[in-house]
Structures are given as C-alpha cells and as structure tokens.
C-alpha positions in Angstrom: 124.1 72.7 113.6 124.9 75.9 111.7 127.2 78.5 112.9 124.1 80.6 114.1 121.0 79.1 115.3 118.3 80.0 113.0 114.9 81.8 114.1 111.6 81.1 112.3 108.5 83.2 112.6 105.5 81.4 111.5 101.6 81.7 111.8 98.4 82.7 109.9 98.4 85.3 107.1 97.8 89.0 108.4 99.2 88.4 111.8 102.3 90.7 111.2 105.1 88.3 110.8 107.2 90.5 108.4 106.9 93.5 110.8 107.9 91.4 113.8 111.2 90.1 111.8 111.9 93.6 111.0 111.3 94.8 114.6 113.7 91.8 115.6 116.3 92.9 113.1 116.3 96.4 114.6 116.8 95.3 118.1 119.8 93.0 117.2 121.2 95.5 114.8 124.4 96.3 117.3 124.9 92.8 118.0 124.3 90.7 114.9 123.1 91.1 111.4 119.9 89.7 110.4 118.7 88.2 106.9 115.4 87.1 106.2 114.5 84.0 104.2 110.8 84.2 102.8 108.6 81.2 103.6 105.6 82.5 101.8 105.0 80.6 98.3 103.3 83.2 96.5 105.8 86.0 97.3 108.3 84.0 95.4 106.7 85.5 92.3 107.9 88.4 90.4 105.1 90.8 90.2 102.9 89.6 92.6 103.4 92.1 95.1 100.1 93.8 96.3 98.0 90.6 96.6 100.8 89.0 98.5 101.5 91.9 100.9 105.2 91.8 99.8 107.3 94.3 101.5 108.7 96.8 99.2 112.4 97.4 99.1 112.2 100.5 101.1 109.9 98.7 103.6 112.5 96.2 104.4 114.9 98.8 105.9 117.9 97.5 104.5 117.3 94.0 105.9 118.4 91.4 103.2 115.4 89.3 102.0 115.8 85.9 100.2 113.4 83.8 98.4 111.3 86.9 97.1 111.1 87.5 93.4 112.7 84.4 92.3 110.1 82.9 89.9 108.1 84.1 86.8 104.5 83.8 87.1 104.7 81.1 84.2 106.8 79.0 86.5 105.4 76.4 89.0 106.3 76.8 92.6 107.2 73.6 94.3 108.0 72.6 97.7 111.0 70.6 97.0 112.6 73.6 94.8 111.9 76.0 97.5 113.3 73.5 100.2 116.8 73.2 98.5 116.9 77.0 97.7 116.1 78.2 101.1 118.2 75.7 102.8 121.0 76.8 100.8 120.3 80.5 102.0 119.7 79.6 105.6 123.3 78.0 105.6 125.0 80.8 103.8 123.7 83.4 106.0 124.5 81.5 109.2 128.1 80.7 107.7 128.8 84.5 107.5 127.8 85.0 111.1 124.4 86.5 110.5 121.2 85.4 111.9 118.7 83.6 109.4 115.1 84.5 110.1 112.5 82.4 108.4 109.3 84.1 107.8 106.1 83.0 106.4 102.9 81.1 106.6 103.0 78.5 103.8 102.6 75.3 105.9 104.3 72.9 103.6 107.1 75.2 102.7 108.1 75.7 106.4 107.9 72.1 107.4 109.7 70.9 104.4 112.8 73.2 105.4 112.6 72.6 109.1 112.3 68.9 109.1 114.1 67.9 105.9 111.1 66.3 104.4 112.1 63.7 101.8 109.7 64.0 98.9 108.1 61.0 97.5 108.8 60.2 93.9 107.0 61.9 90.9 106.3 60.7 87.5 105.4 63.3 84.8 103.3 60.7 83.0 101.2 59.9 86.0 101.1 63.6 86.8 99.9 64.6 83.5 97.4 61.9 83.3 95.7 63.0 86.7 95.8 66.5 85.5 94.1 65.7 82.3 91.5 63.9 84.1 91.0 67.0 86.3 90.4 69.0 83.2 87.7 66.3 82.3 85.6 66.0 85.2 86.4 68.8 87.2 88.0 69.6 90.7 85.0 68.3 92.8 84.3 65.0 91.0 88.3 64.2 91.2 88.1 65.1 94.9 85.5 62.4 95.0 87.8 60.1 93.2 90.6 60.8 95.9 88.1 60.0 98.6 87.4 56.5 97.3 91.2 55.5 97.3 92.5 57.5 100.3 89.5 59.0 102.4 91.9 60.6 105.1 93.8 62.4 102.2 90.2 63.8 100.6 89.3 64.8 104.3 92.5 67.0 104.6 92.6 68.6 101.1 90.2 71.2 100.3 87.6 70.0 97.4 88.8 73.1 95.5 92.5 72.6 95.5 92.9 70.8 92.2 96.8 70.9 92.5 97.1 69.1 95.7 94.3 66.5 94.7 96.3 65.5 91.6 99.5 65.3 93.7 98.1 63.1 96.3 96.4 60.7 93.6 99.9 60.7 91.9 101.6 59.8 95.2 99.0 57.2 96.1 99.5 55.6 92.7 103.2 55.6 92.6 103.8 54.4 96.0 100.6 52.2 96.9 100.4 53.9 100.2 98.1 56.5 101.4 99.1 60.1 101.0 99.8 60.8 104.6 102.7 58.3 104.7 104.7 60.8 102.6 104.1 63.5 105.2 107.3 65.0 107.4 107.3 63.9 110.9 107.7 66.7 113.6 111.0 66.0 115.2 114.0 68.2 116.1 114.0 71.1 114.0 116.8 71.4 111.3 119.8 73.5 112.6 118.3 73.7 116.0 115.9 76.5 114.7 113.9 78.2 117.2 110.2 78.4 116.1 108.1 81.4 117.2 104.5 81.5 116.1 102.4 84.9 115.9 98.6 84.7 116.1 95.4 87.1 117.1 92.1 86.5 118.6 90.0 85.1 115.8 87.7 88.2 115.8 90.4 90.6 115.8 92.2 88.8 113.1 89.2 88.7 111.0 89.1 92.5 111.2 92.8 92.7 110.3 92.2 90.5 107.1 89.2 92.6 106.1 91.5 95.9 106.4 94.3 94.0 104.5 91.8 92.9 101.6 90.4 96.5 101.4 93.9 98.0 101.2 95.0 95.5 98.6 92.2 96.5 96.4 92.7 100.2 97.0 96.5 99.9 96.3 95.5 98.4 92.8 95.3 94.7 92.9 93.1 94.7 90.1 95.6 96.4 87.9 98.4 94.3 89.2 96.4 91.1 87.8 95.9 92.7 84.5 99.5 93.7 84.1 100.6 90.2 85.0 98.1 88.8 82.5 100.6 90.3 79.8 103.4 88.1 81.1 101.5 85.0 81.4 99.7 84.8 84.5 96.9 82.8 83.1 99.2 80.1 81.9 100.6 79.6 85.4 99.9 76.6 87.5 100.4 78.0 90.8 100.5 81.7 90.3 97.1 82.0 88.9 95.4 80.2 91.9 96.8 82.4 94.4 94.4 84.2 96.8 93.2 87.4 95.4 94.6 86.8 92.0 92.2 83.9 91.2 89.2 85.8 92.5 90.3 88.9 90.5 90.6 86.6 87.3 87.3 84.9 87.8 85.7 88.3 88.2 87.3 89.7 85.0 86.4 86.4 83.1 82.9 87.0 84.1 82.7 90.4 82.5 83.4 92.3 85.7 86.0 95.0 86.2 87.5 93.0 89.4 85.9 95.0 92.0 83.7 91.9 92.9 86.6 90.0 93.8 86.9 91.7 96.9 84.6 89.9 99.3 85.6 86.3 98.0 89.2 87.2 98.5 88.4 88.1 102.0 86.5 84.8 102.6 89.0 82.9 100.9 91.9 84.2 103.0 89.8 83.7 106.2 89.2 80.0 105.1 92.9 79.7 104.5 93.7 81.3 108.0 91.7 78.5 109.6 93.7 75.8 107.9 97.0 77.5 108.7 95.9 77.6 112.5 95.0 74.0 112.5 98.4 73.0 110.8 100.8 75.1 113.1 98.9 74.4 116.4 99.8 70.8 116.1 103.6 71.5 116.2 104.6 71.5 119.8 107.9 73.2 119.0 106.4 76.3 118.4 106.2 79.1 121.1 103.2 81.3 120.5 102.8 85.2 120.8 99.6 87.1 120.8 100.0 90.0 118.5 97.8 92.0 120.8 100.4 91.7 123.8 102.2 95.2 123.2 103.7 96.8 120.4 106.0 95.5 117.8 109.2 96.4 120.0 107.7 94.4 122.9 107.0 91.5 120.9 110.3 91.7 119.3 111.9 91.8 122.6 110.1 88.6 123.6 111.2 86.8 120.5 114.7 87.6 121.2 114.6 86.4 124.9 113.0 83.0 123.4 115.8 82.9 120.9 118.5 83.6 123.4 117.3 81.2 126.0 117.5 78.3 123.5 120.8 79.7 121.9 
C-alpha cells in the first residue's frame, strides 16, 4: 500500500476522463495535491497532440501530468515499459503525500499497472520471423493462421491488428500455451487503487465522438500528421497505427489531402469504444458513473466520495 491510496478514472474514449480528473483536482486542492498519471498509449508520444485529444499545458491548470510526451514517434510503445515507468510515478507521487490519479482508456496499460501483470517472455528472433510473415501474407491471412493455432486469441483480436496478432503468435510459440494463459487475472488492485469508470449512453457517446472527430480535423490533424512524417512517423511501429493518424496516412498515400480520413477515423474510434466497453465492463472493481448525471463538479464530487469511502 502506498502512503496515499491512488484513484483511477477509466472508460471508453471521448467520455471526458481528463476533464473529470481536473475537476477532482480542483475540489481537493485545499486538502491534497493531485498529480495525473496518463494511461493512454498514444499520448505517450511527443507531437501527437490533436489526434489524441491531449490536454495542452494551459488546459492542465497547473496539475502535474506524468507519462505524457515520453516517446518519439519512431519508438515502439510497449505495455511492459509503461507498466514500470507508470508504477514508479504512482509510488513517487504517493510518497510525497500527493494523490496519484491514473487516467486513460488503454485497456492493457490500465490492467498491467493495476494487476502487476507478469509478461510472457519475448524473443526478438521469433518476433522478427512473425513480423516478416505479416509483411509477406498480410494481416488478414496472418489472423487466419492465428485462428488455426489459437481460436480464442483470434476471436479476441481484431483481424486488422497486426501487432497484437504477431505478439499472440510469438507467445503461443514460446510458451506452448494459448495466448489467454498469459493474460492478467483480476484481483485486488495494486496499492488498493479505487477505480471509477466514466461512460455515456451509446447514442450520446456516438454524438460526442462525431464532434470530437470533427474538432480534431478542424484543429489541424492533417497538418499534425504531415509534420510528424518529417520526424519519422511512418517508421514508427505503434505511432503510425494510432486512430486518426493511420487513416490520414492512408488517405495521403492514396493521393488525397487527408480530409477523406474523417469518416474512417470516426468509425474506427466508435469500433474501438465498443472494445473498451467490453473490456472494462468485465472488471467488477470499477464503480461506474454516467457522464450525463450532472456537470463536472457534481461528477467529481461523486468520485471523491467513492474514493473517501474506500480510503
């Protein structure tokens, strides 16, 4: 247990988790300092701001944020690296008497941090061989090969997610066990963390996602992607596949100006939200709040009361 029991605010993309964390910090400001630990994989990247809805320094209202802008777009984001770095942040924040608030919707990142996931071994030679196979036959065909050796893994991984397909095949080969055998179990959350989930009615959230997508393109997502190409975005294993960025790249590569990526970005985000919901809803430790149930101050007050009741 840390000196201060952490709080996690999780849930689907576009629900307002970052704003809620800031509202919590504001209400607690007279009592305890709050520091945020990001749990959104793509916000780890420097320069990926508009397409990830990353809060600007001004928007952070003086609240320290950790695990933002820690990777170049050419670097590969890994759950294992994040787990160690974020855990160090949480423990350091709590040790100085502040409240760590973990905020984000990257499912594996959240669970690896709160459940101390022990990662199965990796072998660069095996990984490279499967990546080469992916390049040779394409993501759909490799997904079929995964289904042949681990049907459950294939059912849980999107047939377009080449990176996770490769990882699953690597783990199956190295361990001789199904990919699911390496998944973390849901137990008592690390550090006694209080976990709150934020969600909206599906119809309302779809409308929020549509507005969010429109705003990203209006604010210059295409220009952001073009600028990142100059620092190696296309060479990045994970950054170039981020929602919005991948769609803009595809349109640019097809000779477009990037504007046609708007609808695919919205559709892809909506699909990702369904996966997030499915993942988080199976976690019985999460206390869910409806984003429509009052303004940010009212929601923040509920979160604080939940945190106090456990603390």
